[in-house]
Each structure stands twice: as structure tokens, then as C-alpha cells.
C-alpha positions in Angstrom: 3.4 -8.4 10.2 5.6 -10.3 7.8 3.7 -9.0 4.8 3.8 -5.5 6.1 7.6 -5.6 6.5 8.1 -7.1 3.1 5.9 -4.5 1.5 7.8 -1.7 3.3 11.0 -3.1 1.8 9.6 -3.4 -1.7 8.3 0.1 -1.7 11.7 1.4 -0.5 13.4 -0.5 -3.3 11.0 0.6 -6.0 10.2 4.2 -4.9 12.8 5.1 -2.4 10.1 5.6 0.2 10.1 4.2 3.8 6.3 4.1 4.5 5.4 2.9 8.0 2.3 0.9 6.9 1.3 1.5 3.2 -1.4 -1.2 3.4 -3.2 0.4 6.4 -7.0 -0.3 6.1 -8.3 2.8 7.8 -7.5 6.3 6.4 -8.9 9.7 6.9 -8.2 12.2 4.1 -9.8 15.2 2.5 -12.0 14.6 -0.6 -10.0 17.3 -2.4 -6.6 15.5 -2.0 -8.1 12.1 -2.8 -9.8 13.5 -5.9 -6.5 14.9 -7.1 -4.6 11.6 -6.8 -7.2 9.0 -7.8 -6.8 9.5 -11.5 -3.2 8.4 -11.2 -4.1 4.9 -9.9 -4.9 2.3 -12.6 -8.5 1.1 -12.3 -7.5 -2.6 -12.3 -4.5 -2.3 -9.9 -4.7 -4.9 -7.1 -3.1 -2.8 -4.4 -4.7 0.6 -5.0 -4.5 1.5 -1.3 -0.8 1.0 -1.4 -0.4 3.2 -4.5 -2.4 5.8 -2.7 0.1 5.8 0.2 3.0 6.0 -2.3 1.4 9.0 -4.1 0.6 10.8 -0.8 4.3 10.5 0.1 5.6 11.4 -3.3 3.4 14.5 -3.5 4.4 15.7 -0.1 0.9 15.3 1.4 0.7 15.4 5.2 0.6 11.8 6.6 0.5 10.6 10.1 0.5 7.0 11.3 -1.0 6.1 14.6 -0.2 2.7 16.2 -3.2 0.4 16.7 -3.5 -3.1 18.2 -5.7 -6.0 17.4 -7.2 -8.6 19.5 -6.3 -12.2 18.7 -8.6 -13.9 16.2 -11.7 -15.1 18.0 -12.7 -17.6 15.4 -12.5 -18.6 11.8 -9.4 -18.9 9.7 -7.2 -16.6 7.7 -8.7 -16.4 4.2 -5.4 -15.6 2.5 -2.8 -18.3 2.4 0.9 -18.0 1.8 0.7 -19.1 -1.9 -1.9 -16.5 -2.7 0.0 -13.8 -0.8 3.1 -14.7 -2.8 1.2 -14.5 -6.1 -0.2 -11.1 -5.2 3.3 -9.9 -4.1 4.9 -10.9 -7.4 2.3 -9.1 -9.4 2.6 -6.1 -7.2 6.4 -5.9 -7.7 5.9 -6.0 -11.5 3.1 -3.4 -11.3 5.2 -1.1 -9.1 8.1 -1.3 -11.5 6.0 -0.3 -14.4 4.3 2.5 -12.5 7.6 3.8 -11.0 8.3 6.1 -13.9 4.9 7.8 -13.9 5.1 8.5 -10.2 8.5 10.3 -10.3 
């Protein structure tokens, strides 16, 4: 939840977009609209799913978010620690700033 809220704030600051959940793992979209936007996403970008949400919003594509719930973790441990999330986040902010101009 914390990462989602921080990401929402970063996207608002970088692109002026308030996206409900840009990092949502499940998406339904037409192949035509996806094919149109994929070339704009750098191949080596770490958060390509987030950029896809940004592009869909910027291009005025129809987006709907449906709330979902998760059961509490049944076993195992979270594989991404705070240090790694912070590193990914810093790189994402740099990447978003450099891509901001091309997404206008």
C-alpha cells in the first residue's frame, strides 16, 4: 500500500496524472491499443507496466479500475525488501523525468 501511494504521488509530480493504481498486475486491453503504445516504452525500462498506465492516461484511452482484495500471506516472506524498493524507486524517478518530455 505504501509503495502504491508513493508511486501515485511521483506520477502526479512527473506527469500531472492521478492514476488510481499504475502498478496493477492484472490488465485487460485490446491488442490494437497495446500494439500502438508498446513502441513508446523503452525495452530496458524497469517499470514498463507503470509507463503503460501513464501512456493510456495521456492518450485518453478508456481505463477502469476495479477494487480487489487479497488474502493475508499464507506462508513465505516478501521477496522485495525496503532497500531494494528504494533503489528501484530512485531509478524510476530518474527514468520518469527523462521520459516526461517524450510523453507530452
